[in-house]
TORPA-4810 file (N, C-alpha, C, O; in nm, 3 decimals):
<nodes>
NODE_1_1.199_1.270_-0.899_1.211_1.276_-0.755_1.358_1.288_-0.720_1.441_1.213_-0.771_X
NODE_2_1.391_1.383_-0.634_1.529_1.404_-0.593_1.572_1.298_-0.492_1.494_1.257_-0.406_X
NODE_3_1.696_1.256_-0.505_1.751_1.157_-0.412_1.815_1.233_-0.296_1.905_1.314_-0.317_X
NODE_4_1.769_1.207_-0.176_1.822_1.273_-0.057_1.885_1.164_0.030_1.817_1.103_0.112_X
NODE_5_2.017_1.140_0.012_2.081_1.028_0.081_2.064_1.031_0.232_2.037_0.926_0.292_X
NODE_6_2.077_1.145_0.294_2.066_1.151_0.440_1.931_1.105_0.491_1.923_1.030_0.588_X
NODE_7_1.825_1.152_0.426_1.690_1.116_0.470_1.665_0.968_0.455_1.610_0.904_0.545_X
NODE_8_1.705_0.913_0.341_1.683_0.770_0.318_1.769_0.688_0.413_1.722_0.590_0.471_X
NODE_9_1.896_0.728_0.430_1.984_0.654_0.520_1.931_0.656_0.663_1.936_0.554_0.732_X
NODE_10_1.880_0.771_0.709_1.824_0.779_0.844_1.705_0.686_0.859_1.695_0.613_0.957_X
NODE_11_1.614_0.688_0.762_1.497_0.603_0.768_1.538_0.456_0.763_1.488_0.374_0.840_X
NODE_12_1.630_0.424_0.673_1.676_0.286_0.661_1.742_0.241_0.791_1.717_0.130_0.838_X
NODE_13_1.825_0.327_0.849_1.892_0.292_0.975_1.791_0.273_1.088_1.806_0.181_1.170_X
NODE_14_1.690_0.358_1.094_1.586_0.343_1.196_1.512_0.210_1.179_1.482_0.142_1.277_X
NODE_15_1.483_0.174_1.055_1.414_0.048_1.029_1.501_-0.071_1.069_1.451_-0.170_1.124_X
NODE_16_1.631_-0.063_1.042_1.721_-0.173_1.077_1.733_-0.185_1.229_1.739_-0.295_1.283_X
NODE_17_1.738_-0.071_1.299_1.743_-0.076_1.445_1.614_-0.138_1.501_1.619_-0.219_1.594_X
NODE_18_1.502_-0.100_1.444_1.375_-0.159_1.488_1.373_-0.309_1.460_1.320_-0.387_1.539_X
NODE_19_1.431_-0.350_1.346_1.438_-0.493_1.313_1.518_-0.568_1.418_1.480_-0.677_1.459_X
NODE_20_1.629_-0.510_1.462_1.710_-0.573_1.567_1.631_-0.586_1.697_1.636_-0.688_1.764_X
NODE_21_1.557_-0.480_1.730_1.474_-0.486_1.852_1.367_-0.595_1.840_1.340_-0.666_1.936_X
NODE_22_1.307_-0.606_1.722_1.205_-0.708_1.700_1.265_-0.849_1.713_1.200_-0.939_1.766_X
NODE_23_1.388_-0.866_1.663_1.455_-0.995_1.676_1.479_-1.029_1.823_1.463_-1.144_1.865_X
NODE_24_1.518_-0.928_1.901_1.548_-0.951_2.043_1.426_-0.999_2.120_1.439_-1.075_2.216_X
NODE_25_1.308_-0.955_2.079_1.187_-0.997_2.151_1.118_-1.115_2.081_1.007_-1.154_2.119_X
NODE_26_1.183_-1.171_1.979_1.133_-1.292_1.916_1.034_-1.272_1.803_0.974_-1.369_1.758_X
NODE_27_1.016_-1.150_1.755_0.923_-1.124_1.644_0.998_-1.133_1.511_1.029_-1.033_1.448_X
NODE_28_1.027_-1.256_1.472_1.109_-1.279_1.353_1.039_-1.228_1.226_1.104_-1.168_1.141_X
NODE_29_0.908_-1.251_1.214_0.839_-1.207_1.093_0.841_-1.055_1.080_0.857_-1.002_0.970_X
NODE_30_0.824_-0.985_1.192_0.829_-0.838_1.188_0.969_-0.791_1.152_0.985_-0.696_1.074_X
NODE_31_1.071_-0.857_1.208_1.209_-0.820_1.178_1.240_-0.838_1.030_1.301_-0.751_0.968_X
NODE_32_1.198_-0.951_0.973_1.223_-0.976_0.831_1.152_-0.873_0.743_1.208_-0.827_0.643_X
NODE_33_1.030_-0.839_0.779_0.956_-0.739_0.701_1.026_-0.604_0.707_1.034_-0.534_0.607_X
NODE_34_1.075_-0.567_0.825_1.146_-0.439_0.838_1.275_-0.438_0.756_1.308_-0.338_0.693_X
NODE_35_1.348_-0.548_0.757_1.471_-0.557_0.678_1.437_-0.546_0.529_1.506_-0.476_0.455_X
NODE_36_1.333_-0.614_0.486_1.293_-0.608_0.345_1.251_-0.467_0.308_1.287_-0.417_0.201_X
NODE_37_1.175_-0.401_0.395_1.132_-0.265_0.366_1.251_-0.168_0.367_1.257_-0.078_0.284_X
NODE_38_1.345_-0.187_0.459_1.464_-0.103_0.462_1.545_-0.124_0.334_1.600_-0.028_0.280_X
NODE_39_1.552_-0.247_0.287_1.625_-0.276_0.163_1.561_-0.206_0.045_1.630_-0.167_-0.049_X
NODE_40_1.430_-0.190_0.049_1.360_-0.128_-0.064_1.384_0.022_-0.071_1.344_0.086_-0.168_X
NODE_41_1.450_0.080_0.031_1.478_0.224_0.029_1.607_0.258_-0.046_1.644_0.375_-0.056_X
NODE_42_1.676_0.156_-0.101_1.793_0.183_-0.182_1.749_0.241_-0.316_1.629_0.257_-0.340_X
NODE_43_1.842_0.271_-0.399_1.818_0.326_-0.532_1.707_0.250_-0.603_1.713_0.128_-0.616_X
NODE_44_1.605_0.322_-0.650_1.487_0.259_-0.708_1.520_0.175_-0.831_1.453_0.075_-0.855_X
NODE_45_1.622_0.212_-0.910_1.658_0.131_-1.026_1.712_-0.004_-0.981_1.682_-0.106_-1.043_X
NODE_46_1.792_-0.004_-0.874_1.846_-0.130_-0.825_1.733_-0.219_-0.774_1.732_-0.339_-0.800_X
NODE_47_1.640_-0.161_-0.701_1.530_-0.239_-0.646_1.440_-0.291_-0.758_1.393_-0.404_-0.751_X
NODE_48_1.416_-0.210_-0.860_1.333_-0.256_-0.971_1.395_-0.378_-1.037_1.324_-0.468_-1.082_X
NODE_49_1.527_-0.381_-1.042_1.595_-0.495_-1.104_1.606_-0.613_-1.008_1.614_-0.728_-1.052_X
NODE_50_1.608_-0.587_-0.878_1.630_-0.694_-0.782_1.561_-0.661_-0.649_1.628_-0.628_-0.551_X
NODE_51_1.429_-0.669_-0.644_1.359_-0.637_-0.519_1.390_-0.743_-0.413_1.434_-0.853_-0.446_X
NODE_52_1.368_-0.711_-0.287_1.398_-0.805_-0.179_1.293_-0.915_-0.167_1.237_-0.936_-0.060_X
NODE_53_1.267_-0.984_-0.277_1.161_-1.084_-0.283_1.185_-1.197_-0.183_1.091_-1.243_-0.117_X
NODE_54_1.309_-1.241_-0.170_1.339_-1.351_-0.080_1.304_-1.315_0.064_1.246_-1.395_0.137_X
NODE_55_1.340_-1.193_0.104_1.307_-1.149_0.240_1.157_-1.135_0.259_1.102_-1.175_0.362_X
NODE_56_1.089_-1.079_0.158_0.943_-1.069_0.166_0.881_-1.207_0.179_0.789_-1.228_0.259_X
NODE_57_0.932_-1.303_0.100_0.876_-1.439_0.102_0.895_-1.502_0.239_0.801_-1.562_0.293_X
NODE_58_1.014_-1.490_0.297_1.039_-1.548_0.429_0.950_-1.486_0.535_0.895_-1.556_0.620_X
NODE_59_0.935_-1.354_0.531_0.850_-1.287_0.629_0.703_-1.321_0.606_0.628_-1.337_0.703_X
NODE_60_0.662_-1.334_0.480_0.523_-1.372_0.450_0.496_-1.514_0.499_0.389_-1.542_0.554_X
NODE_61_0.592_-1.604_0.477_0.577_-1.742_0.524_0.564_-1.748_0.676_0.501_-1.839_0.730_X
NODE_62_0.625_-1.651_0.744_0.618_-1.645_0.891_0.491_-1.574_0.938_0.470_-1.559_1.058_X
NODE_63_0.408_-1.531_0.844_0.281_-1.468_0.879_0.282_-1.316_0.879_0.185_-1.255_0.923_X
NODE_64_0.388_-1.254_0.830_0.397_-1.108_0.828_0.305_-1.047_0.723_0.328_-1.064_0.603_X
NODE_65_0.201_-0.977_0.768_0.102_-0.920_0.675_0.165_-0.813_0.586_0.133_-0.806_0.467_X
NODE_66_0.253_-0.731_0.641_0.318_-0.627_0.562_0.401_-0.690_0.450_0.401_-0.642_0.337_X
NODE_67_0.471_-0.797_0.483_0.550_-0.868_0.382_0.461_-0.931_0.276_0.494_-0.930_0.157_X
NODE_68_0.346_-0.986_0.318_0.252_-1.044_0.220_0.206_-0.936_0.123_0.195_-0.959_0.002_X
NODE_69_0.178_-0.817_0.177_0.133_-0.707_0.092_0.242_-0.668_-0.008_0.215_-0.652_-0.127_X
NODE_70_0.367_-0.655_0.041_0.478_-0.618_-0.048_0.508_-0.727_-0.149_0.534_-0.697_-0.266_X
NODE_71_0.504_-0.853_-0.107_0.527_-0.963_-0.200_0.417_-0.967_-0.306_0.443_-0.995_-0.423_X
NODE_72_0.294_-0.937_-0.265_0.184_-0.928_-0.360_0.209_-0.822_-0.465_0.178_-0.843_-0.583_X
NODE_73_0.266_-0.708_-0.425_0.300_-0.603_-0.521_0.404_-0.653_-0.621_0.398_-0.622_-0.740_X
NODE_74_0.500_-0.731_-0.573_0.601_-0.788_-0.664_0.535_-0.879_-0.767_0.565_-0.870_-0.886_X
NODE_75_0.444_-0.966_-0.722_0.376_-1.057_-0.815_0.282_-0.980_-0.908_0.270_-1.014_-1.026_X
NODE_76_0.216_-0.879_-0.858_0.121_-0.801_-0.939_0.193_-0.732_-1.055_0.142_-0.727_-1.167_X
NODE_77_0.313_-0.678_-1.026_0.386_-0.603_-1.128_0.490_-0.686_-1.202_0.545_-0.641_-1.303_X
NODE_78_0.519_-0.807_-1.151_0.625_-0.888_-1.211_0.762_-0.834_-1.176_0.856_-0.849_-1.255_X
NODE_79_0.775_-0.773_-1.061_0.900_-0.712_-1.017_0.981_-0.811_-0.934_0.954_-0.831_-0.816_X
NODE_80_1.081_-0.874_-0.997_1.165_-0.971_-0.929_1.112_-1.113_-0.932_1.181_-1.206_-0.891_X
NODE_81_0.991_-1.131_-0.981_0.927_-1.262_-0.995_0.844_-1.259_-1.123_0.819_-1.153_-1.179_X
NODE_82_0.800_-1.377_-1.167_0.711_-1.381_-1.282_0.576_-1.321_-1.242_0.523_-1.352_-1.135_X
NODE_83_0.522_-1.236_-1.327_0.395_-1.171_-1.297_0.286_-1.277_-1.278_0.270_-1.367_-1.360_X
NODE_84_0.212_-1.264_-1.167_0.107_-1.360_-1.135_0.001_-1.289_-1.050_0.013_-1.282_-0.928_X
NODE_85_-0.101_-1.238_-1.116_-0.204_-1.161_-1.047_-0.279_-1.246_-0.947_-0.318_-1.197_-0.841_X
NODE_86_-0.300_-1.373_-0.977_-0.372_-1.460_-0.883_-0.292_-1.479_-0.754_-0.350_-1.480_-0.645_X
NODE_87_-0.160_-1.494_-0.765_-0.076_-1.505_-0.646_-0.080_-1.375_-0.567_-0.088_-1.377_-0.444_X
NODE_88_-0.074_-1.263_-0.638_-0.080_-1.132_-0.571_-0.211_-1.120_-0.495_-0.213_-1.079_-0.378_X
NODE_89_-0.320_-1.154_-0.560_-0.452_-1.144_-0.497_-0.461_-1.234_-0.374_-0.514_-1.192_-0.271_X
NODE_90_-0.410_-1.356_-0.384_-0.411_-1.449_-0.270_-0.332_-1.392_-0.153_-0.377_-1.397_-0.039_X
NODE_91_-0.214_-1.337_-0.181_-0.132_-1.277_-0.075_-0.204_-1.158_-0.011_-0.205_-1.144_0.111_X
NODE_92_-0.264_-1.074_-0.093_-0.334_-0.957_-0.040_-0.456_-0.998_0.042_-0.486_-0.935_0.144_X
NODE_93_-0.526_-1.102_-0.001_-0.641_-1.148_0.077_-0.597_-1.201_0.212_-0.662_-1.175_0.314_X
NODE_94_-0.486_-1.277_0.215_-0.433_-1.328_0.342_-0.392_-1.212_0.433_-0.421_-1.213_0.553_X
NODE_95_-0.324_-1.114_0.377_-0.280_-0.998_0.455_-0.401_-0.918_0.505_-0.400_-0.867_0.617_X
NODE_96_-0.504_-0.908_0.422_-0.627_-0.838_0.462_-0.691_-0.904_0.582_-0.739_-0.837_0.673_X
NODE_97_-0.692_-1.038_0.581_-0.749_-1.112_0.693_-0.672_-1.087_0.822_-0.726_-1.102_0.932_X
NODE_98_-0.544_-1.048_0.809_-0.462_-1.013_0.925_-0.475_-0.867_0.961_-0.411_-0.819_1.055_X
NODE_99_-0.559_-0.794_0.888_-0.585_-0.653_0.919_-0.501_-0.553_0.843_-0.502_-0.435_0.878_X
NODE_100_-0.428_-0.594_0.741_-0.346_-0.500_0.664_-0.436_-0.418_0.571_-0.491_-0.471_0.474_X
NODE_101_-0.450_-0.289_0.602_-0.541_-0.202_0.527_-0.493_-0.178_0.383_-0.574_-0.169_0.292_X
NODE_102_-0.361_-0.169_0.363_-0.311_-0.147_0.227_-0.339_-0.268_0.139_-0.374_-0.254_0.022_X
NODE_103_-0.324_-0.388_0.195_-0.355_-0.509_0.119_-0.503_-0.512_0.085_-0.541_-0.551_-0.026_X
NODE_104_-0.588_-0.471_0.179_-0.732_-0.469_0.155_-0.764_-0.371_0.042_-0.849_-0.400_-0.042_X
NODE_105_-0.696_-0.258_0.039_-0.715_-0.162_-0.069_-0.673_-0.224_-0.202_-0.741_-0.205_-0.303_X
NODE_106_-0.562_-0.298_-0.203_-0.515_-0.362_-0.326_-0.616_-0.465_-0.377_-0.635_-0.479_-0.498_X
NODE_107_-0.681_-0.537_-0.286_-0.787_-0.631_-0.326_-0.901_-0.551_-0.390_-0.960_-0.593_-0.489_X
NODE_108_-0.931_-0.435_-0.331_-1.034_-0.348_-0.388_-1.000_-0.304_-0.530_-1.087_-0.300_-0.616_X
NODE_109_-0.874_-0.272_-0.553_-0.830_-0.232_-0.688_-0.851_-0.348_-0.785_-0.892_-0.327_-0.899_X
NODE_110_-0.823_-0.471_-0.739_-0.845_-0.588_-0.826_-0.993_-0.599_-0.864_-1.026_-0.627_-0.979_X
NODE_111_-1.082_-0.577_-0.766_-1.225_-0.583_-0.796_-1.267_-0.466_-0.885_-1.354_-0.482_-0.971_X
NODE_112_-1.207_-0.350_-0.865_-1.241_-0.235_-0.949_-1.202_-0.259_-1.095_-1.276_-0.223_-1.186_X
NODE_113_-1.086_-0.321_-1.116_-1.034_-0.340_-1.252_-1.065_-0.476_-1.312_-1.043_-0.498_-1.431_X
NODE_114_-1.115_-0.569_-1.230_-1.138_-0.704_-1.279_-1.008_-0.782_-1.295_-0.998_-0.867_-1.383_X
NODE_115_-0.909_-0.753_-1.212_-0.779_-0.823_-1.217_-0.784_-0.947_-1.130_-0.780_-0.939_-1.007_X
NODE_116_-0.793_-1.064_-1.194_-0.793_-1.190_-1.121_-0.927_-1.226_-1.058_-0.941_-1.334_-1.001_X
NODE_117_-1.024_-1.137_-1.068_-1.159_-1.158_-1.015_-1.258_-1.094_-1.111_-1.220_-1.014_-1.197_X
NODE_118_-1.384_-1.130_-1.096_-1.486_-1.063_-1.177_-1.500_-0.919_-1.129_-1.505_-0.893_-1.008_X
NODE_119_-1.506_-0.826_-1.222_-1.518_-0.685_-1.188_-1.643_-0.661_-1.105_-1.752_-0.704_-1.142_X
NODE_120_-1.626_-0.593_-0.991_-1.737_-0.567_-0.899_-1.710_-0.436_-0.826_-1.644_-0.434_-0.722_X
NODE_121_-1.761_-0.327_-0.882_-1.736_-0.194_-0.827_-1.790_-0.182_-0.684_-1.725_-0.121_-0.599_X
NODE_122_-1.908_-0.239_-0.658_-1.964_-0.230_-0.523_-1.873_-0.296_-0.420_-1.853_-0.242_-0.311_X
NODE_123_-1.819_-0.411_-0.454_-1.727_-0.479_-0.363_-1.600_-0.396_-0.346_-1.546_-0.385_-0.236_X
NODE_124_-1.552_-0.337_-0.456_-1.433_-0.252_-0.449_-1.455_-0.136_-0.352_-1.370_-0.108_-0.268_X
NODE_125_-1.569_-0.069_-0.365_-1.599_0.046_-0.278_-1.610_0.001_-0.132_-1.563_0.070_-0.042_X
NODE_126_-1.672_-0.114_-0.108_-1.683_-0.167_0.028_-1.544_-0.192_0.086_-1.517_-0.159_0.202_X
NODE_127_-1.457_-0.252_0.006_-1.319_-0.278_0.051_-1.243_-0.148_0.073_-1.166_-0.137_0.169_X
NODE_128_-1.263_-0.049_-0.013_-1.198_0.081_0.005_-1.243_0.144_0.136_-1.161_0.202_0.208_X
NODE_129_-1.372_0.135_0.168_-1.422_0.193_0.293_-1.358_0.126_0.414_-1.316_0.193_0.509_X
NODE_130_-1.351_-0.007_0.412_-1.290_-0.080_0.524_-1.141_-0.048_0.534_-1.088_-0.030_0.643_X
NODE_131_-1.074_-0.041_0.419_-0.931_-0.010_0.418_-0.906_0.133_0.464_-0.808_0.160_0.534_X
NODE_132_-0.993_0.225_0.424_-0.980_0.364_0.468_-0.997_0.374_0.620_-0.924_0.448_0.686_X
NODE_133_-1.092_0.300_0.674_-1.109_0.296_0.819_-0.985_0.242_0.889_-0.956_0.278_1.003_X
NODE_134_-0.911_0.155_0.819_-0.788_0.099_0.873_-0.666_0.188_0.850_-0.556_0.156_0.896_X
NODE_135_-0.684_0.299_0.778_-0.575_0.395_0.759_-0.499_0.384_0.629_-0.387_0.434_0.620_X
NODE_136_-0.555_0.321_0.527_-0.485_0.311_0.398_-0.499_0.442_0.321_-0.610_0.480_0.284_X
NODE_137_-0.387_0.512_0.296_-0.395_0.638_0.220_-0.448_0.618_0.078_-0.519_0.705_0.027_X
NODE_138_-0.414_0.505_0.014_-0.464_0.481_-0.122_-0.616_0.461_-0.121_-0.685_0.507_-0.212_X
NODE_139_-0.667_0.393_-0.019_-0.812_0.374_-0.010_-0.881_0.508_0.014_-0.986_0.535_-0.044_X
NODE_140_-0.822_0.591_0.099_-0.879_0.724_0.123_-0.884_0.804_-0.007_-0.984_0.869_-0.037_X
NODE_141_-0.777_0.797_-0.084_-0.772_0.866_-0.212_-0.877_0.812_-0.309_-0.947_0.889_-0.374_X
NODE_142_-0.887_0.679_-0.317_-0.984_0.619_-0.409_-1.127_0.660_-0.375_-1.208_0.686_-0.464_X
NODE_143_-1.159_0.665_-0.246_-1.293_0.709_-0.204_-1.313_0.857_-0.232_-1.420_0.898_-0.277_X
NODE_144_-1.211_0.937_-0.206_-1.221_1.081_-0.231_-1.247_1.109_-0.378_-1.329_1.193_-0.413_X
NODE_145_-1.176_1.037_-0.463_-1.195_1.054_-0.608_-1.340_1.025_-0.647_-1.399_1.098_-0.727_X
NODE_146_-1.395_0.919_-0.592_-1.533_0.882_-0.624_-1.632_0.987_-0.572_-1.728_1.021_-0.641_X
NODE_147_-1.608_1.038_-0.450_-1.695_1.142_-0.397_-1.684_1.271_-0.478_-1.783_1.341_-0.497_X
NODE_148_-1.565_1.301_-0.527_-1.549_1.425_-0.603_-1.620_1.417_-0.737_-1.662_1.520_-0.792_X
NODE_149_-1.635_1.295_-0.791_-1.700_1.276_-0.921_-1.844_1.230_-0.907_-1.922_1.239_-1.003_X
NODE_150_-1.881_1.180_-0.788_-2.015_1.128_-0.768_-2.041_1.002_-0.850_-2.141_0.993_-0.921_X
NODE_151_-1.951_0.906_-0.840_-1.963_0.782_-0.918_-1.965_0.660_-0.827_-1.935_0.669_-0.708_X
NODE_152_-1.999_0.548_-0.886_-1.995_0.417_-0.820_-2.080_0.412_-0.693_-2.041_0.353_-0.592_X
NODE_153_-2.197_0.475_-0.699_-2.290_0.468_-0.588_-2.262_0.566_-0.475_-2.333_0.566_-0.375_X
NODE_154_-2.160_0.648_-0.490_-2.130_0.748_-0.388_-2.178_0.884_-0.438_-2.151_0.923_-0.551_X
NODE_155_-2.249_0.954_-0.351_-2.300_1.085_-0.389_-2.185_1.183_-0.412_-2.081_1.175_-0.347_X
NODE_156_-2.206_1.274_-0.506_-2.105_1.378_-0.527_-2.104_1.466_-0.403_-2.205_1.527_-0.368_X
NODE_157_-1.988_1.470_-0.337_-1.976_1.544_-0.211_-1.833_1.595_-0.202_-1.743_1.525_-0.156_X
NODE_158_-1.812_1.718_-0.248_-1.677_1.775_-0.251_-1.620_1.794_-0.111_-1.498_1.786_-0.093_X
NODE_159_-1.706_1.820_-0.013_-1.657_1.835_0.124_-1.603_1.702_0.177_-1.498_1.698_0.242_X
NODE_160_-1.675_1.594_0.149_-1.628_1.463_0.192_-1.500_1.426_0.117_-1.407_1.371_0.176_X
NODE_161_-1.494_1.456_-0.012_-1.373_1.430_-0.090_-1.255_1.506_-0.029_-1.146_1.451_-0.012_X
NODE_162_-1.277_1.632_0.005_-1.173_1.715_0.064_-1.125_1.655_0.197_-1.005_1.649_0.222_X
NODE_163_-1.219_1.612_0.282_-1.183_1.552_0.411_-1.099_1.424_0.391_-1.001_1.401_0.462_X
NODE_164_-1.139_1.343_0.294_-1.065_1.219_0.267_-0.926_1.249_0.212_-0.829_1.185_0.251_X
NODE_165_-0.916_1.347_0.121_-0.784_1.384_0.068_-0.695_1.438_0.180_-0.575_1.412_0.181_X
NODE_166_-0.753_1.514_0.272_-0.674_1.564_0.386_-0.621_1.449_0.471_-0.505_1.449_0.511_X
NODE_167_-0.707_1.351_0.498_-0.661_1.234_0.576_-0.550_1.160_0.505_-0.452_1.120_0.567_X
NODE_168_-0.564_1.142_0.374_-0.460_1.073_0.297_-0.332_1.158_0.292_-0.222_1.104_0.299_X
NODE_169_-0.347_1.289_0.280_-0.232_1.379_0.276_-0.153_1.373_0.407_-0.031_1.391_0.407_X
NODE_170_-0.221_1.346_0.517_-0.151_1.330_0.645_-0.050_1.217_0.640_0.047_1.217_0.716_X
NODE_171_-0.071_1.120_0.550_0.023_1.010_0.531_0.128_1.044_0.425_0.215_0.962_0.395_X
NODE_172_0.119_1.165_0.367_0.212_1.205_0.262_0.173_1.154_0.125_0.257_1.148_0.035_X
NODE_173_0.047_1.118_0.107_0.000_1.063_-0.022_0.006_1.172_-0.129_-0.067_1.271_-0.124_X
NODE_174_0.096_1.153_-0.227_0.125_1.255_-0.327_0.004_1.295_-0.411_-0.017_1.414_-0.433_X
NODE_175_-0.075_1.199_-0.457_-0.192_1.233_-0.540_-0.295_1.312_-0.460_-0.361_1.401_-0.515_X
NODE_176_-0.310_1.281_-0.332_-0.404_1.356_-0.250_-0.355_1.498_-0.229_-0.434_1.593_-0.231_X
NODE_177_-0.225_1.514_-0.208_-0.168_1.648_-0.195_-0.192_1.729_-0.323_-0.225_1.848_-0.317_X
NODE_178_-0.176_1.664_-0.438_-0.200_1.732_-0.566_-0.347_1.771_-0.580_-0.377_1.880_-0.628_X
NODE_179_-0.438_1.683_-0.539_-0.581_1.715_-0.547_-0.616_1.833_-0.456_-0.695_1.920_-0.493_X
NODE_180_-0.557_1.835_-0.336_-0.582_1.948_-0.245_-0.528_2.078_-0.304_-0.592_2.182_-0.293_X
NODE_181_-0.412_2.071_-0.366_-0.355_2.190_-0.431_-0.451_2.238_-0.539_-0.480_2.357_-0.547_X
NODE_182_-0.500_2.147_-0.622_-0.594_2.184_-0.728_-0.722_2.241_-0.671_-0.777_2.337_-0.724_X
NODE_183_-0.768_2.182_-0.563_-0.889_2.229_-0.495_-0.871_2.374_-0.447_-0.959_2.458_-0.465_X
NODE_184_-0.754_2.401_-0.387_-0.727_2.536_-0.335_-0.709_2.637_-0.447_-0.745_2.754_-0.431_X
NODE_185_-0.656_2.595_-0.560_-0.637_2.686_-0.672_-0.771_2.729_-0.733_-0.780_2.835_-0.795_X
NODE_186_-0.875_2.648_-0.716_-1.007_2.680_-0.771_-1.083_2.778_-0.682_-1.180_2.840_-0.726_X
NODE_187_-1.039_2.793_-0.558_-1.110_2.881_-0.464_-1.083_3.025_-0.496_-1.134_3.115_-0.429_X
</nodes>
């Protein structure tokens, strides 16, 4: 992936400005989550070695669902903290209860793979559907993949898979864009 300093700096600056606005209106948890997310836009090697775990933790403690989701990713991968799938799952479940669609998708992945819970494909698919309705590009992709293959209780439906990949691609989801490219090359 090419590093485009201007694009990242603009996005980071916009996030920091939004964080300041959130602080002015008293939304401390939102401000902390924005600062943590802006921090994560620095060089990926630096973040891999030192993710903004402290900021995520403070925002999660304040009830920030986005921060809970990001902190869960840190625990799931052991990035900046000791790997702890149960902690990740707990954070994602809390964030899901607050309506975070990406966290709900992550809980679905845990059920799909049996990470920290008993493997349950039906529960995973149910969570993917709810997360997709909430706008999670990963959930849209996961459902599209299942429809394209006709697995896990979903009928093989290439048109539905295509529609789901298009919705995920609207969010810039790289794997969905690749699937659409492959789909078009077969035509």
